[in-house]
C-alpha positions, 0 to 999 in steps of 0.5 A: 029041739036037739041038745046033742052039740051042747052035751058034746060042749059040756062033756068036752068043756069038763073034760079038758078041766079034768085033764088041767087040773090031772097033768098040771105038772107036766105042762110048761108054766108059759102054757098053763096060765092061758090054757088055764084060762081057757078052760075056766071060760069053757066051763062058765059056758057050760054051767050056763047053758046047762042052766038054761037048757034046766029052765027051757026043758019044760017048754013047748017048741 
């Protein structure tokens, strides 16, 4: 099984979180809350995918 799409999702979720943290002063307040919530959910899903991939790494296809 290929993990390319999962890896791309994980990298993009963490990059979105990093960009929001670094640019927190230039994001309009109205957009900040929604984007922060979306980034938090995406990062949570990324952590779940990391843990899932670690548990299924050794299993045969």
